Every structure is written in structure tokens, then in C-alpha cells.
TITOR-766504 format. One line per field, with one value per residue (C-alpha): x, z, y. Coordinates in Angstrom, 2 decimals, padded with zeros to 5 digits. Example, Ala and Ser with C-alpha at 12.3 -4.5 7.8 and 13.67 -1.06 7.14 Angstrom:
// TITOR-766504
c1 (012.30:013.67)
c3 (007.80:007.14)
c2 (-004.50:-001.06)
// end
This chain:
// TITOR-766504
c1 (008.54:012.11:013.88:015.07:011.49:010.24:013.19:012.42:008.79:009.75:012.30:009.79:007.04:009.40:011.24:007.95:007.02:010.53:010.97:007.42:007.99:010.29:008.32:005.15:006.68:007.63:004.16:002.55:004.68:003.52:-000.15:000.20:002.12:005.18:008.71:010.38:013.83:012.35:010.76:013.56:013.07:009.35:007.71:008.07:006.71:003.80:003.04:002.95:000.28:-001.88:-001.54:-002.31:-005.40:-006.65:-006.47:-005.99:-004.33:-005.06:-008.84:-010.28:-013.26:-016.21:-016.64:-019.20:-016.91:-013.96:-015.98:-017.34:-013.83:-012.61:-015.45:-015.17:-011.40:-011.72:-014.58:-012.43:-009.56:-011.83:-013.09:-009.58:-008.24:-011.26:-010.82:-007.10:-007.66:-010.40:-008.24:-004.99:-004.45:-004.14:-001.94:001.87:004.33:002.48:005.33:003.42:000.48:-002.11:-005.77:-007.96:-009.72:-013.33:-015.89:-016.38:-012.64:-011.83:-014.54:-013.22:-009.58:-010.26:-012.36:-009.73:-006.83:-008.83:-010.04:-006.53:-007.71:-005.61:-007.62:-006.47:-008.80:-006.09:-002.50:-000.37:002.27:-000.37:-002.90:-001.42:000.83:003.79:001.85:-001.16:001.11:002.95:000.46:-002.62:-002.03:001.09:-000.41:-003.44:-001.14:000.05:-003.29:-005.34:-002.75:-002.78:-006.59:-006.47:-003.91:-006.09:-009.00:-006.85:-005.53:-009.08:-010.12:-007.13:-008.18:-011.68:-010.22:-007.92:-010.51:-012.34:-015.78:-014.29:-015.97:-013.36:-011.38:-008.66:-008.21:-008.46:-006.40:-003.57:-003.58:-003.43:-000.68:001.51:001.21:002.11:004.94:006.58:006.10:005.06:007.21:010.56:010.06:009.14:012.08:014.53:012.99:012.83:016.54:017.36:015.24:016.63:020.14:019.25:018.10:014.45:013.90:013.30:012.90:010.75:011.48:008.71:010.72:014.09:014.98:016.86:018.63:017.94:020.38:019.23:019.71:016.05:014.98:012.33:010.77:010.55:008.27:009.87:008.34:009.44:008.86:011.02:009.28:005.82:006.87:008.06:004.73:002.83:004.26:004.75:001.31:-000.18:-001.60:-000.51:-001.18:001.78:003.19:003.32:000.51:002.22:003.01:005.97:006.61:008.05:011.87:012.06:009.92:011.37:014.76:016.30:015.73:016.88:014.37:011.74:012.51:012.63:009.33:007.66:008.64:007.48:003.95:003.17:005.64:003.54:000.39:002.06:003.53:000.00:-000.81:002.14:001.38:-002.20:-001.03:001.35:-001.24:-003.94:-001.44:-002.37:000.61:000.07:-003.53:-002.60:000.30:-002.39:-004.03:-000.67:-000.23:-003.74:-003.24:000.23:-000.96:-003.73:-001.41:001.33:-001.14:-002.62:000.84:001.88:-001.26:-000.76:002.88:001.87:-000.70:001.68:004.57:002.62:002.35:-000.94:-002.92:-003.50:000.26:000.80:-001.87:-000.21:003.15:004.77:007.26:006.89:007.10:005.87:003.03:005.02:002.10:001.82:004.93:007.89:010.70:013.31:011.81:010.18:007.27:008.19:008.71:005.53:003.41:004.58:003.91:000.43:-000.39:000.99:-000.58:-004.05:-003.62:-002.86:-004.95:-002.05:-002.95:000.44:001.48:004.63:002.70:-000.74:-003.21:-005.60:-002.90:-002.56:-004.02:-007.76:-007.24:-004.46:-006.67:-009.51:-007.29:-006.17:-009.83:-010.57:-007.75:-009.39:-012.87:-011.73:-011.73:-008.15:-006.81:-003.67:-002.46:-004.57:-003.95:-002.15:-004.61:-007.62:-006.32:-005.90:-009.22:-011.18:-009.13:-010.19:-013.79:-013.28:-011.85:-014.90:-017.16:-015.06:-015.45:-019.16:-019.56:-017.54:-019.71:-022.85:-021.39:-020.16:-022.35:-019.60:-020.06:-018.19:-015.23:-012.25:-009.24:-011.03:-014.31:-017.68:-018.84:-022.57:-025.34:-024.30:-020.73:-021.87:-024.39:-021.71:-019.29:-021.78:-022.19:-018.41:-018.14:-021.39:-020.69:-018.22:-020.71:-023.30:-020.98:-019.24:-022.17:-024.72:-022.86:-021.48:-024.94:-026.16:-023.02:-023.29:-026.60:-026.28:-025.29:-023.41:-021.30:-020.61:-019.04:-016.03:-015.18:-012.43:-013.69:-017.05:-017.94:-016.36:-013.31:-015.54:-017.41:-014.06:-013.21:-016.43:-015.95:-012.30:-013.09:-015.75:-013.80:-010.72:-012.77:-014.87:-011.89:-009.89:-007.20:-006.79:-005.31:-007.17:-007.80:-006.27:-009.01:-011.54:-011.74:-012.97:-012.59:-016.28:-019.09:-020.68:-017.49:-015.90:-019.07:-020.01:-016.43:-016.10:-019.28:-017.94:-014.72:-016.65:-018.80:-015.82:-013.82:-016.14:-018.93:-016.48:-014.55:-017.64:-018.73:-015.33:-015.35:-018.84:-017.47:-014.59:-017.02:-019.16:-016.12:-014.68:-017.83:-017.61:-015.66:-012.34:-012.68:-010.05:-009.91:-012.06:-012.85:-015.48:-013.12:-012.18:-008.38:-007.66:-003.96:-003.56:-003.77:-007.45:-008.46:-006.21:-007.95:-011.37:-010.50:-009.21:-012.40:-014.63:-012.71:-012.85:-016.48:-017.56:-015.70:-016.57:-020.30:-020.59:-018.46:-017.99:-021.08:-019.85:-016.30:-017.69:-019.19:-015.97:-012.44:-013.45:-015.52:-012.84:-010.31:-012.42:-013.02:-009.27:-008.79:-011.64:-010.28:-006.89:-008.41:-010.41:-007.53)
c3 (-012.60:-011.34:-008.13:-007.82:-008.09:-005.40:-003.18:-003.58:-002.61:000.37:001.57:001.47:003.27:005.76:006.78:007.60:010.14:011.60:012.21:013.54:016.41:018.57:017.52:018.73:022.16:022.28:021.12:023.84:026.44:025.01:025.19:028.74:030.04:030.86:030.91:027.52:026.42:025.31:028.65:029.81:026.75:026.06:029.49:030.13:026.63:027.20:030.50:028.81:026.38:029.19:031.27:028.34:027.34:030.84:030.35:033.22:031.51:034.47:034.14:032.21:029.95:029.28:025.69:024.97:026.30:024.40:021.17:021.68:022.15:019.06:016.89:018.22:017.68:014.10:013.36:014.43:012.36:009.32:009.74:010.16:007.12:004.99:005.82:005.12:001.69:000.75:001.83:000.38:-002.00:000.87:003.15:003.38:001.76:-001.54:-003.96:-006.85:-006.33:-006.25:-005.81:-003.06:-003.71:-004.85:-002.15:-003.26:-003.72:-000.35:001.28:-000.34:000.51:004.11:004.71:002.95:005.18:008.41:007.83:007.03:003.46:001.53:-001.64:-004.02:-006.67:-007.60:-008.79:-005.79:-007.61:-009.49:-006.70:-003.19:-001.84:000.37:003.38:002.61:002.24:005.51:007.89:006.54:004.98:006.87:010.24:009.52:008.45:012.07:013.74:011.67:012.24:015.98:015.98:014.58:017.18:019.93:018.87:019.24:022.61:023.90:022.61:024.33:027.65:027.15:027.11:030.07:032.35:034.93:035.43:034.66:033.42:031.36:028.20:028.67:027.88:024.21:024.62:026.36:023.75:020.92:022.57:023.50:020.15:018.27:020.55:021.37:018.13:015.04:015.42:016.23:013.70:010.97:011.81:011.49:008.23:006.74:007.40:005.81:002.73:002.30:002.51:-000.22:-002.64:-001.84:-002.35:000.70:-000.28:000.36:-003.11:-005.68:-008.47:-010.16:-013.84:-015.18:-018.52:-020.23:-022.17:-025.44:-024.15:-023.47:-020.21:-017.84:-014.75:-011.97:-008.98:-005.54:-002.12:001.35:000.13:002.41:005.59:004.15:002.56:005.93:007.71:004.53:004.71:008.45:009.23:006.54:004.89:001.24:-000.09:-002.14:-002.87:-006.60:-008.83:-009.71:-006.05:-005.41:-009.11:-009.17:-009.21:-006.73:-004.26:-004.94:-006.62:-006.32:-005.67:-002.07:-001.34:-003.00:-000.63:002.44:001.67:000.67:003.99:005.79:004.43:006.70:009.56:012.04:011.05:012.06:015.11:016.30:016.14:018.39:020.68:021.08:021.91:024.61:026.03:026.43:027.71:024.88:022.58:021.27:020.33:018.52:016.75:015.25:013.86:012.41:010.75:009.26:007.89:006.56:004.81:003.05:002.05:000.81:-001.17:-002.86:-003.66:-005.20:-007.32:-008.53:-009.36:-011.33:-013.29:-014.10:-015.22:-018.11:-021.45:-022.26:-024.56:-027.07:-027.43:-027.90:-030.60:-032.31:-032.32:-029.90:-027.52:-024.06:-021.15:-018.56:-018.31:-018.10:-018.86:-016.06:-014.29:-013.27:-015.48:-012.82:-010.42:-012.61:-011.95:-008.54:-006.80:-008.38:-007.42:-003.82:-003.44:-004.97:-002.59:000.55:-000.14:-000.62:002.19:004.42:004.29:002.70:-000.92:-002.13:-005.51:-007.54:-010.55:-012.04:-010.76:-013.67:-015.99:-014.09:-015.50:-014.67:-012.02:-010.36:-010.22:-008.88:-006.14:-005.16:-004.78:-002.85:-000.37:000.49:000.61:003.26:005.65:005.48:007.97:006.17:008.37:007.74:009.38:012.68:015.21:012.90:011.21:014.38:015.70:012.72:012.73:016.36:015.26:012.65:015.33:017.50:014.59:014.05:017.66:017.48:014.36:015.98:019.08:016.98:015.24:018.26:021.06:023.00:024.63:022.44:024.32:023.10:025.14:028.41:027.63:026.71:023.26:023.47:021.41:022.04:020.85:017.73:016.86:016.94:015.13:012.27:012.09:011.80:008.90:007.02:006.53:003.73:001.42:002.21:001.11:-001.76:-003.36:-002.48:-003.98:-006.76:-007.88:-008.14:-009.93:-012.48:-013.79:-013.00:-016.15:-014.23:-012.49:-015.72:-017.24:-014.98:-016.43:-018.99:-020.00:-020.42:-020.01:-017.27:-016.87:-016.39:-013.67:-012.11:-012.03:-010.09:-007.73:-007.09:-006.36:-003.75:-002.34:-001.88:-000.24:002.13:003.09:003.79:001.36:-001.11:-004.16:-007.46:-010.85:-012.80:-015.44:-013.09:-013.24:-009.72:-009.40:-009.95:-007.46:-007.64:-007.13:-004.58:-002.48:-002.58:-002.18:000.81:002.35:001.76:003.58:006.57:006.77:006.41:009.11:011.88:011.85:012.52:014.99:017.12:016.82:018.01:020.93:021.86:021.85:024.05:026.52:026.63:027.14:029.87:031.95:031.78:034.22:033.09:032.69:032.99:030.15:030.76:029.03:027.01:025.71:022.05:021.66:019.56:018.88:016.86:013.18:013.48:014.59:012.00:009.27:010.68:010.83:007.23:006.14:007.89:006.36:002.85:003.02:004.43:001.72:-001.04:-000.36:-000.21:-003.17:-005.49:-007.64:-008.28:-008.95:-011.35:-013.47:-013.38:-013.30:-013.62:-016.78:-018.13:-017.69:-019.77:-022.38:-022.62:-023.19:-025.71:-027.62:-027.89:-029.01:-031.72:-032.98)
c2 (-035.50:-035.68:-036.64:-033.04:-031.79:-034.17:-033.24:-029.54:-030.12:-032.30:-029.74:-026.89:-028.81:-030.43:-027.28:-025.54:-028.20:-028.60:-024.87:-024.61:-027.04:-024.81:-021.73:-023.45:-024.03:-020.36:-019.25:-021.36:-019.59:-016.26:-017.28:-018.55:-015.52:-017.64:-016.28:-015.79:-014.64:-011.30:-010.44:-008.15:-005.94:-006.24:-006.52:-002.76:-002.00:-004.36:-002.64:000.78:-000.45:-001.82:001.34:003.63:001.64:000.90:-002.87:-005.29:-008.28:-010.56:-010.11:-013.02:-012.39:-014.66:-015.78:-013.08:-010.36:-011.81:-012.00:-008.48:-007.08:-008.94:-007.63:-004.07:-003.98:-005.20:-002.80:000.13:-001.24:-001.44:002.13:003.55:001.68:002.59:006.27:006.13:004.59:007.05:010.03:008.68:011.61:014.10:012.01:012.05:009.61:009.62:010.42:008.86:011.21:008.41:009.38:008.00:004.71:004.47:003.61:000.02:-000.65:000.94:-001.22:-004.39:-003.64:-002.61:-005.72:-007.84:-006.80:-006.69:-010.26:-011.57:-012.31:-009.80:-010.19:-007.46:-006.05:-003.53:-003.37:-002.44:-000.41:001.62:002.20:002.27:005.00:004.21:005.53:003.31:000.30:000.97:002.60:000.84:-002.53:-003.60:-002.66:-004.82:-007.65:-007.73:-007.17:-009.61:-012.35:-011.67:-011.84:-015.37:-016.41:-014.98:-017.21:-020.33:-019.17:-018.71:-022.14:-023.74:-022.20:-023.60:-027.12:-026.49:-024.87:-026.97:-025.43:-022.03:-018.88:-017.05:-017.78:-015.17:-011.51:-010.53:-007.35:-009.19:-011.97:-009.44:-007.43:-010.35:-012.16:-009.00:-007.88:-011.20:-013.13:-011.22:-008.10:-009.76:-012.57:-010.09:-007.83:-010.72:-011.97:-008.46:-007.91:-011.28:-010.57:-007.05:-008.49:-010.99:-008.29:-007.59:-003.87:-001.62:002.02:005.08:006.44:006.44:004.84:004.46:004.72:001.70:001.25:-002.06:-004.26:-002.66:000.87:001.67:003.25:001.92:003.46:000.86:001.43:001.11:000.48:-000.67:-004.21:-006.35:-005.19:-005.84:-009.13:-010.48:-010.03:-010.86:-014.39:-014.92:-013.49:-015.78:-012.67:-012.84:-009.35:-008.18:-004.75:-005.53:-006.73:-010.03:-010.64:-012.95:-013.48:-009.94:-009.89:-007.02:-008.98:-012.43:-012.02:-015.49:-019.18:-018.67:-015.92:-018.10:-020.99:-018.75:-017.06:-020.34:-021.91:-018.77:-019.21:-022.16:-021.97:-019.98:-021.85:-025.13:-023.39:-022.60:-026.33:-027.17:-024.22:-025.42:-028.94:-027.71:-025.30:-027.96:-030.56:-032.91:-032.89:-036.44:-035.66:-032.45:-034.17:-036.40:-033.25:-032.18:-035.58:-035.48:-031.97:-032.75:-035.93:-034.04:-031.20:-033.53:-035.66:-032.59:-031.24:-034.56:-034.72:-031.14:-031.83:-034.93:-032.91:-030.06:-032.32:-033.79:-032.02:-030.34:-032.67:-029.88:-029.35:-033.09:-033.17:-030.20:-031.99:-029.52:-031.12:-029.60:-032.07:-029.55:-027.10:-023.86:-021.55:-018.99:-020.30:-018.18:-019.53:-018.70:-021.24:-023.90:-026.24:-027.79:-024.44:-023.08:-026.08:-026.38:-022.64:-023.04:-025.89:-024.26:-020.88:-022.41:-024.96:-022.00:-018.84:-017.00:-016.28:-015.05:-016.45:-016.95:-018.32:-017.74:-020.32:-019.79:-021.14:-024.41:-027.59:-027.83:-030.50:-028.48:-025.41:-027.53:-028.96:-025.46:-024.53:-027.71:-027.07:-023.75:-025.29:-027.76:-024.79:-023.51:-026.04:-027.29:-025.56:-022.46:-019.12:-018.47:-019.82:-019.84:-022.99:-025.04:-023.70:-025.06:-028.28:-028.80:-028.22:-030.95:-033.24:-032.61:-033.55:-036.68:-037.86:-037.03:-039.17:-041.96:-041.75:-042.14:-045.19:-047.11:-045.79:-043.99:-040.61:-038.11:-036.65:-034.65:-033.53:-034.25:-032.51:-033.96:-032.87:-032.26:-030.66:-027.04:-027.59:-029.47:-026.77:-024.08:-026.39:-026.77:-023.00:-022.68:-025.13:-024.39:-020.70:-021.55:-023.30:-020.64:-017.83:-019.65:-021.44:-018.77:-015.82:-018.03:-019.16:-015.58:-014.40:-017.23:-015.84:-012.11:-010.16:-007.47:-010.09:-011.99:-008.87:-009.43:-012.85:-013.32:-016.79:-018.46:-022.12:-024.28:-022.08:-019.05:-020.92:-021.78:-018.06:-017.42:-020.35:-019.53:-015.89:-016.60:-019.55:-017.39:-014.64:-016.76:-018.93:-015.73:-016.83:-013.95:-015.67:-015.38:-016.89:-014.04:-013.89:-012.33:-008.52:-007.90:-004.12:-003.40:-002.62:-006.11:-008.05:-005.74:-005.69:-009.38:-010.58:-008.26:-009.69:-013.19:-012.28:-010.94:-014.07:-016.40:-014.64:-013.56:-016.15:-019.02:-016.83:-016.18:-019.82:-021.06:-018.62:-019.84:-023.40:-022.25:-020.72:-023.85:-026.08:-023.86:-024.31:-028.12:-030.29:-031.71:-035.46:-038.15:-040.70:-043.79:-047.08:-045.26:-042.57:-042.81:-042.48:-039.41:-039.78:-042.98:-043.96:-044.95:-041.46:-039.81:-041.83:-040.97:-037.28:-037.25:-038.99:-036.46:-033.55:-034.99:-036.08:-032.74:-030.84:-033.30:-033.44:-029.67:-028.65:-031.64:-030.88:-027.34:-028.52:-031.13:-028.33:-026.30:-027.73:-031.40:-030.97:-028.62:-031.43:-033.80:-031.09:-030.66:-034.39:-034.54:-031.57:-033.20:-036.50:-034.77:-032.63)
// end
């Protein structure tokens, strides 16, 4: 560990939060329909969309109507993307002549991008045409991110309403988030990345001559435009198989820093936007502090693990102070570790190193960050929504301990809200441990593993964790392009995305119907260090109790095996 390494980590984490603060204010104005600096240009465009679709943006929907519109919109998006991928061979902009995808791979990929997971059971440069990348995957990168933001906007209105009936208009929230935030931000970032050397081309490939005179055919795609929304939308799916370790997608240390910061910036912005929208900025800043403390602590622990030599190398007399296996040598350990932590703390899933090559404890922490519910800061909107659910559980637990009526942000937290909150948080262990237990004993599933023993179990756990948490990163040893894996991972993505979404919207509807209460002597303060500590404890206990036994059989026992092997060498 070095001062430079710690400074690099601090810079990456700190910039994300600092840039997110003004963006969060702007996003809140977008959610609330307030005036923005883009109104003069985009208001007429927004009006055209409403007129063409017959939407009245001023009509507020109840939570059931909002949830129904969300599910219907995403179902149509899935069907369109599935058809596009199956028919890829006959569609335009396919200079490589790629065939259509198999039914199970098309199902997995369509579900993956619609749910903002961006799990990839394929190599992008050998499977997807330019048209599929642009008209299919990139479009869903925008729409899935906007869907998550819409959930948070609806939840915010539930807290603000005083005996209200509606939680907003899904179609207006989707339109405004996409037009006013995601499109302009992605355009600016794409231009910056293209100027810094990220490839942007409609050509199929280019032939390059190497330093030894040999020729190599290099695949080309409109990468910069997809990379921008891949990171800002907290999507993660890359054009190339090695994602952001590819020199055409991440050519320099500067692009690495920019894209690493971009992973979390809109996730944090949604926290600040939520705080401004519910008029409780101090309370939501407490959520930011809790999430940032957890993320920073995990990053520090991972950095400490990766900056020690592997015991087997020490026993063999090989001097290597760092674990460079699977790392991109252009960036080194600090840039790789802070990326690994931020991409799993958010529901991003992009990588610039191979997580399966991390030390066992680092890989276990990456899994654990996802298993906490993708709230550090998670996706755009979806992260703050689940963090608020955690806060509600925290005040409920506190109320049980001290006899106070649970309240949060001016609303009583009663049985209905806690029931839906538990549905939102229990779907992860159901999908991860349920599918994982079957896969661990099912011969067809075991054929996809590269390793056996604890690391093989880690491959299974990481795969289902990444899917159900809508992350998308992978332990590279798992060969997932098979009917079992594509189908069950796809089902895990659907469960992890839409069950919590509907549960959160149900909470929003229940809260909207309640009266807005002023703080009283019986109200637990939810903005100070005591509440932050309580919230962190609830998050860790909830995640630890559910997943620690499985992690103990995977990365934790692998760590002790590694130490024992070195001691016996």
C-alpha cells in the first residue's frame, strides 16, 4: 500500500460524490417538473412525445397504475429486444455478418439489458452487430436507467403527499429523466471520451500492423456513445468481451478515472435528488454518509488484501509485493480495486480487471457489496429506494427497542410498509441462495464451472448474486452461455429487478395515503451519528445473517486454504 494508491482511491470516490451534489439538485428539478436550463430546447420535444402517445403528464397515477405502466413498458421493451436479437442476421448495420442469437441467449440478454443488469453471456465483438449494439442494447441502457429513477421519484412523492392518492406519472418521469438528464449527460461524456481516444466507428474492423510486422484485424464499434450511457446509466455492459480493460474502450489513465467516477455519480445524485424532493436533506445526507462509509471501508479492505503477496508466491521464493493476476498493468492495483468496489457497490458491473483473479477475501467482499442490496449507491433511483427501505427497517427496529412509534420523514411506518419492505429485501436471498443451492448439485449446471471446491462455489454464488442484484459483473471462470445458466440467471434478474420495484411502489402508495406528521418528542432523529450507526448495523446484520454461511463455504474457506497451502509448501 502506498500514499499514491490511497490518494487515487480517495480521488475516485470523492469526485463521484462532489459532482453528484449539483447533479442531484438538477435531477430533483427534473422529477418535480421545475424549470431547468434545458427547458427552452427540450420542452417542445417533450410535448411532442406526450401528444404522440396520448399521455397527460399532469395526471397522477395511483401506485397500482404506476406499477402496471412500469411493468407493461418493460415487457414491451423485452419483447422488442428479444426479437431484434433473434433476427439480427437479417437486420441492417451488420457488417460482420453475425447470426441471430439462440433462444436462451437472446432471452438472457434481453432480460439483462431491460433489468439494468447487463450480464453478458457472450463476447460482444464476436456476437453483436452494430445495429444490435446501437438500436437494442444502448436504447435499453437509457430506458432501464430511467425506470430506476422513476421508482425513486414515485417514492419521494409518497413521502411528500398528505393523504394523497397518486405517486406521479410513470410516462412523464421516464420521458423527463431520459430527455433532461441521461441524453445530454451521455452526449457530453461521449464527446469527451471520443476526444480522448475511445473508438467511435460504424466500420466492422481495421487491419493494424504490429511492431514485429504481423497484421491483426481489430473489431470496431461505436464504442464511445455506448460507453457513456453504460457508465452514467449504471449499466455496465461493454462492447468488448474484456469490457473496460480493452484499450479501445479505455485507452488511458485519464479515461479510466473519468469512467470510474461516472460509475457512481448519478447513483449518488439520486440520493441528493431524493433528499431535496422530500424536503429532508439532512436525513438523506445521513444515508449518503452510511453508504459512503460502507463503500470506503470495503474498498480499503480490498486494497489491503490485494497489496500483499500471494502466500504461494512467498513460499516459492518469488518476490511480488502485489497481486497483479487479472489486473490491467496500465492501471495497477489501486485503480483496479477502486473500480471493483465501485462497480459492485453500484449496480454497474463493468470491469477493468478480472474479479475471479482477486484474492479470495477481495472477491468475497465484491460479492458482499452486491448482496447488501446494491445501495452503495446502487443504480439511479433503485439504490436510494432500497436504502430508504433499509432506513425504514432501522427505525422499525429502533421503535421495537425503545418503545417509540416508528416514523421516517414525517410518515408513520406501520405493518403494511414493513411487509412490503421485507419482500423487497428477501427476494435477493431467495434468488441467490435458492438457484445457487440447486446449481451446486445439478450436473448440467456444474458443467459450466472452471473450478471445483470453494472457488467453484464462489463462481456459482457470484453469478447468481450479480444477476439478482442487477449488477452484471462476473467471476470469469463461469461459462454461462448454456440453457441452464442463461435461463436461471435471467429469472434471477427478473426477480431482483421487478419484485423490489413493485414492493417499493406499494410502499409509496401506502405512504402517500397517510397524513404528513410534524416531528414530536417521540420521533427518532434520523440524521445524526446514532442513526447512521444503527442503519449501518441493520444493513450489515441483514446481509451477514443471510449470506455469511454461504460465503464461509466459498471465499472465506478458500482464503484459509490459500494460507494453509502456503504454510505447507
